[in-house]
C-alpha positions as CSV (number, residue, x, y, z in Angstrom):
1,X,7.1,-70.9,-1.5
2,X,9.2,-68.7,-3.9
3,X,11.9,-71.3,-3.9
4,X,9.3,-74.0,-4.9
5,X,7.8,-71.8,-7.6
6,X,11.3,-71.1,-9.1
7,X,11.9,-74.9,-9.2
8,X,8.5,-75.3,-10.8
9,X,9.3,-72.9,-13.6
10,X,12.7,-74.5,-14.2
11,X,11.0,-77.9,-14.4
12,X,8.6,-76.7,-17.1
13,X,11.4,-75.2,-19.2
14,X,13.5,-78.3,-18.9
15,X,10.6,-80.6,-19.8
16,X,9.9,-78.5,-22.9
17,X,13.5,-78.6,-24.0
18,X,13.7,-82.4,-23.5
19,X,10.6,-83.1,-25.5
20,X,10.9,-80.5,-28.3
21,X,9.7,-81.8,-31.7
22,X,12.5,-82.9,-34.0
23,X,12.4,-82.8,-37.8
24,X,12.7,-86.2,-39.5
25,X,16.2,-87.4,-40.6
26,X,17.1,-86.3,-44.1
27,X,16.3,-88.8,-46.9
28,X,18.0,-89.3,-50.2
29,X,16.2,-89.7,-53.5
30,X,17.9,-92.0,-56.1
31,X,18.3,-91.2,-59.8
32,X,16.5,-93.4,-62.4
33,X,17.9,-93.8,-65.9
34,X,14.5,-95.1,-67.1
35,X,11.5,-92.8,-66.8
36,X,8.8,-94.1,-64.5
37,X,5.4,-94.6,-66.0
38,X,2.6,-93.4,-63.8
39,X,0.3,-96.2,-65.1
40,X,2.8,-98.8,-64.0
41,X,3.8,-100.5,-60.8
42,X,6.0,-99.4,-57.9
43,X,8.6,-102.0,-59.0
44,X,9.7,-99.4,-61.6
45,X,11.3,-97.4,-58.8
46,X,15.1,-98.1,-58.3
47,X,16.7,-99.7,-55.3
48,X,16.7,-97.5,-52.2
49,X,13.6,-95.5,-53.4
50,X,11.5,-96.2,-50.3
51,X,12.2,-93.2,-48.2
52,X,9.8,-93.6,-45.2
53,X,6.6,-95.0,-43.9
54,X,3.9,-93.3,-42.0
55,X,1.0,-94.7,-40.0
56,X,-1.3,-93.9,-37.1
57,X,-4.9,-94.8,-37.6
58,X,-6.3,-98.2,-37.0
59,X,-6.6,-99.2,-40.7
60,X,-4.3,-96.8,-42.6
61,X,-0.6,-96.7,-43.3
62,X,1.6,-95.8,-46.3
63,X,5.1,-96.4,-47.7
64,X,6.5,-93.5,-49.7
65,X,8.9,-94.0,-52.6
66,X,10.7,-91.3,-54.7
67,X,13.1,-91.1,-57.7
68,X,14.1,-88.5,-60.1
69,X,15.5,-87.9,-63.6
70,X,16.2,-84.8,-65.6
71,X,12.5,-84.2,-66.4
72,X,10.5,-85.2,-63.3
73,X,10.4,-86.0,-59.6
74,X,8.5,-89.3,-59.2
75,X,6.6,-90.1,-56.0
76,X,5.0,-93.5,-55.5
77,X,2.8,-94.3,-52.5
78,X,1.4,-97.7,-51.4
79,X,-1.4,-97.2,-48.9
80,X,-3.0,-99.9,-46.8
81,X,-6.6,-98.8,-46.1
82,X,-9.5,-101.1,-45.2
83,X,-12.2,-98.6,-46.3
84,X,-11.9,-96.4,-49.4
85,X,-14.0,-93.3,-49.5
86,X,-13.8,-90.1,-51.6
87,X,-16.6,-87.7,-52.5
88,X,-16.5,-85.9,-55.9
89,X,-14.4,-82.7,-55.7
90,X,-13.6,-80.1,-58.4
91,X,-10.0,-79.1,-59.1
92,X,-8.5,-77.0,-56.3
93,X,-11.3,-77.7,-53.9
94,X,-10.8,-76.5,-50.3
95,X,-12.2,-79.9,-49.3
96,X,-9.7,-82.0,-51.2
97,X,-8.1,-83.2,-47.9
98,X,-11.5,-84.3,-46.5
99,X,-11.2,-87.6,-48.4
100,X,-8.8,-90.5,-48.8
101,X,-5.9,-88.6,-50.3
102,X,-2.1,-88.1,-50.5
103,X,-0.6,-84.7,-49.8
104,X,2.9,-83.5,-51.0
105,X,4.5,-80.3,-49.7
106,X,7.7,-78.6,-50.9
107,X,9.9,-75.9,-49.4
108,X,11.9,-75.5,-52.6
109,X,14.6,-73.1,-51.2
110,X,14.6,-74.6,-47.7
111,X,13.4,-71.2,-46.4
112,X,11.8,-72.7,-43.3
113,X,9.5,-69.7,-43.0
114,X,6.1,-69.6,-44.7
115,X,4.1,-66.5,-45.7
116,X,0.8,-66.4,-47.6
117,X,1.0,-67.6,-51.2
118,X,4.9,-67.8,-51.1
119,X,5.8,-69.2,-54.6
120,X,8.9,-70.9,-53.1
121,X,6.4,-73.4,-51.6
122,X,4.2,-75.8,-53.6
123,X,1.6,-78.2,-52.4
124,X,-0.4,-81.0,-54.1
125,X,-3.3,-83.0,-52.8
126,X,-4.3,-86.1,-54.8
127,X,-7.8,-87.4,-53.8
128,X,-8.9,-90.8,-55.0
129,X,-11.2,-89.3,-57.6
130,X,-8.2,-89.0,-59.9
131,X,-6.7,-86.3,-62.1
132,X,-9.9,-84.1,-62.2
133,X,-9.8,-83.6,-58.4
134,X,-6.2,-82.6,-57.9
135,X,-5.5,-79.6,-55.7
136,X,-2.3,-77.7,-56.4
137,X,-1.2,-74.3,-55.0
138,X,1.6,-72.0,-54.0
139,X,2.2,-72.0,-50.3
140,X,0.7,-74.6,-48.0
141,X,-2.5,-75.4,-46.2
142,X,-4.8,-72.4,-45.6
143,X,-2.1,-70.1,-46.9
144,X,-2.3,-71.8,-50.3
145,X,-2.7,-69.7,-53.5
146,X,-4.5,-71.8,-56.1
147,X,-3.6,-69.5,-59.0
148,X,-0.7,-72.0,-59.5
149,X,-1.7,-74.6,-62.1
150,X,0.7,-77.5,-62.2
151,X,1.1,-80.2,-64.8
152,X,1.7,-83.2,-62.6
153,X,0.3,-86.5,-64.0
154,X,-0.9,-89.4,-61.9
155,X,-1.7,-93.1,-62.0
156,X,-4.1,-94.5,-59.4
157,X,-4.9,-98.2,-58.7
158,X,-7.6,-99.0,-56.2
159,X,-7.5,-102.3,-54.4
160,X,-11.2,-102.1,-53.6
161,X,-14.3,-100.1,-54.4
162,X,-14.9,-96.5,-53.5
163,X,-17.8,-95.6,-51.2
164,X,-19.3,-99.0,-50.4
165,X,-19.5,-101.2,-47.4
166,X,-17.3,-104.0,-48.7
167,X,-13.8,-104.5,-47.2
168,X,-10.9,-102.9,-49.2
169,X,-7.1,-103.3,-48.9
170,X,-5.8,-99.9,-50.1
171,X,-4.5,-98.1,-53.2
172,X,-1.3,-97.3,-55.1
173,X,-0.6,-93.8,-56.4
174,X,2.3,-92.8,-58.7
175,X,2.8,-89.1,-59.6
176,X,5.3,-87.5,-62.0
177,X,5.9,-83.8,-61.1
178,X,7.9,-81.9,-63.8
179,X,10.8,-79.9,-62.4
180,X,9.3,-76.9,-64.2
181,X,6.4,-77.2,-61.8
182,X,8.9,-77.1,-58.9
183,X,10.9,-74.3,-60.4
184,X,14.0,-76.4,-59.7
185,X,17.0,-77.5,-61.8
186,X,17.7,-81.1,-60.8
187,X,21.2,-82.5,-60.0
188,X,23.1,-84.4,-57.5
189,X,23.1,-82.9,-54.0
190,X,20.2,-80.6,-54.8
191,X,18.1,-80.4,-51.5
192,X,14.7,-79.0,-50.5
193,X,12.3,-79.1,-47.6
194,X,9.6,-81.7,-47.9
195,X,6.6,-83.2,-46.1
196,X,4.0,-85.8,-47.1
197,X,0.8,-86.9,-45.6
198,X,-2.1,-89.4,-46.0
199,X,-5.6,-88.4,-45.4
200,X,-8.1,-91.0,-44.4
201,X,-11.9,-91.0,-44.2
202,X,-13.8,-94.2,-43.5
203,X,-17.4,-93.2,-44.4
204,X,-19.0,-90.8,-46.9
205,X,-18.9,-87.3,-45.3
206,X,-17.2,-88.9,-42.3
207,X,-14.5,-87.5,-40.1
208,X,-11.1,-87.5,-41.5
209,X,-7.8,-88.3,-39.8
210,X,-4.3,-87.7,-41.1
211,X,-0.7,-88.5,-40.6
212,X,2.4,-86.9,-42.0
213,X,6.2,-87.6,-42.2
214,X,7.1,-84.8,-39.9
215,X,4.6,-85.8,-37.2
216,X,2.8,-82.4,-37.1
217,X,-0.7,-81.4,-36.2
218,X,-0.6,-78.4,-38.5
219,X,1.3,-79.0,-41.7
220,X,2.2,-75.3,-42.4
221,X,5.4,-75.5,-40.3
222,X,8.2,-75.9,-42.8
223,X,10.8,-75.4,-40.1
224,X,9.8,-78.9,-38.9
225,X,9.6,-80.7,-42.3
226,X,12.2,-83.2,-43.5
227,X,14.8,-82.7,-46.2
228,X,15.1,-84.6,-49.5
229,X,18.4,-84.7,-51.4
230,X,18.8,-85.8,-55.0
231,X,21.6,-88.4,-55.4
232,X,22.9,-91.1,-57.8
233,X,23.3,-89.5,-61.2
234,X,27.0,-88.7,-61.0
235,X,29.9,-90.1,-59.1
236,X,30.4,-87.0,-56.8
237,X,29.2,-87.9,-53.2
238,X,27.3,-85.3,-51.3
239,X,29.3,-82.8,-49.2
240,X,29.3,-83.0,-45.4
241,X,28.4,-79.9,-43.3
242,X,32.1,-79.1,-42.8
243,X,32.7,-78.9,-46.5
244,X,34.5,-82.3,-46.9
245,X,33.2,-85.1,-49.0
246,X,31.3,-88.1,-47.7
247,X,33.0,-91.3,-49.0
248,X,30.6,-93.3,-51.2
249,X,29.4,-96.8,-50.2
250,X,31.1,-99.7,-51.8
251,X,28.1,-100.3,-54.0
252,X,27.9,-96.7,-55.1
253,X,24.5,-96.2,-53.5
254,X,23.2,-93.9,-50.8
255,X,22.5,-94.6,-47.1
256,X,19.4,-96.8,-46.9
257,X,16.1,-95.5,-45.4
258,X,16.4,-95.5,-41.6
259,X,20.1,-96.1,-41.8
260,X,23.0,-94.1,-40.3
261,X,22.6,-90.5,-41.5
262,X,25.1,-89.1,-39.0
263,X,27.3,-87.8,-41.8
264,X,24.5,-86.1,-43.6
265,X,23.5,-82.5,-42.9
266,X,20.7,-82.0,-40.4
267,X,18.1,-79.4,-41.5
268,X,17.9,-76.2,-39.5
269,X,14.8,-76.3,-37.3
270,X,14.2,-72.5,-37.8
271,X,13.7,-71.6,-34.1
272,X,11.4,-68.7,-33.4
273,X,9.4,-69.1,-36.7
274,X,5.8,-67.9,-36.3
275,X,3.4,-70.6,-37.3
276,X,0.2,-69.7,-39.1
277,X,-3.0,-71.4,-38.2
278,X,-4.2,-74.0,-40.8
279,X,-7.8,-74.9,-41.5
280,X,-8.1,-78.5,-42.6
281,X,-11.0,-80.8,-42.5
282,X,-9.1,-83.6,-40.7
283,X,-8.6,-84.3,-37.1
284,X,-5.4,-85.6,-35.5
285,X,-4.9,-89.3,-35.7
286,X,-4.5,-91.4,-32.5
287,X,-1.0,-91.4,-31.4
288,X,-0.1,-88.6,-33.8
289,X,1.1,-86.2,-31.0
290,X,4.0,-88.5,-29.8
291,X,7.0,-86.3,-29.6
292,X,5.1,-83.1,-29.2
293,X,6.5,-82.9,-25.7
294,X,4.4,-80.3,-23.9
295,X,1.5,-82.6,-23.1
296,X,3.8,-85.2,-21.7
297,X,5.6,-82.5,-19.7
298,X,2.4,-81.2,-18.3
299,X,1.4,-84.7,-17.2
300,X,4.6,-85.1,-15.3
301,X,4.2,-81.6,-13.9
302,X,0.7,-82.5,-12.6
303,X,2.2,-85.5,-10.8
304,X,4.8,-83.5,-9.0
305,X,2.8,-80.4,-8.4
306,X,1.3,-81.6,-5.0
307,X,4.8,-82.5,-3.8
308,X,6.2,-79.0,-4.8
309,X,3.4,-76.9,-3.4
310,X,1.6,-79.1,-0.9
311,X,2.0,-79.0,2.9
312,X,2.2,-82.1,5.1
313,X,-1.1,-82.9,6.8
314,X,-1.3,-83.2,10.5
315,X,-2.7,-86.4,11.9
316,X,-6.1,-85.9,13.5
317,X,-6.4,-87.0,17.0
318,X,-10.1,-87.6,16.7
319,X,-10.6,-90.7,14.4
320,X,-14.1,-89.6,13.8
321,X,-13.3,-86.1,12.6
322,X,-14.5,-85.2,9.1
323,X,-11.8,-85.3,6.4
324,X,-12.0,-82.6,3.8
325,X,-11.7,-83.8,0.2
326,X,-9.7,-81.8,-2.4
């Protein structure tokens, strides 16, 4: 029995290691020589600006673009959504995420560890009600400190009508965040931790689901976020982790989204970081837990548990004898 229990413990640990959550691959943000107008279209963004897509709910997905210049970080989001809903919210409302909205989260010094109101972290939530409903704060999630007042500007185009029963197709959001809001001096090879999410509600005061780039159920885990690196202004390619220089591509650009990032530094996952609880109004989207590992491991463990601990049954001689159910 002890031998079987030892094997059981080892199996649990092995499964946890095999299915541990991995941070997304680093992404590169291209430089733009022409300032992007928030009232314009996503076609303003330079080549290579689409960093990633996220999806998970039945009728909701998004493509995230980013670019930078010496004044601003620009983020453009094209969201596919068949039902647009957003209730009126004042600035910095704790219910900002309980609507159709886009969330942006920054770990500006790649600290990977979050404490309440840490000013090296910034968060924005952009509900579909526009500029007057923006939430911005130091920190992240329930640890946010709304004494921070940012100056980000936004442009929002709805492809449908808010809060009615007619079918919609989605919305486009472009935001310009000044580097002064991010307390960062921009330049080639400047990197910082980052996560982004879309919140989705399909009825007034309805339940909200969400998905984020890092694939988390609680966003306030910066050790699991991705990393953005500013590139493209100068000719110096980013350094490798060994201090050497990555040769530039023939076209002078950066590795494409989803391309081979093996020569780019992988962010430290910050093992052992304590993760605070986060109170948000959204529930996890279907399929959002893929990669979490522990549930899958427990499922396999449940399957092999009877084999590890069970004893073989003896065949009853009396075919009419009562069989005990387990």
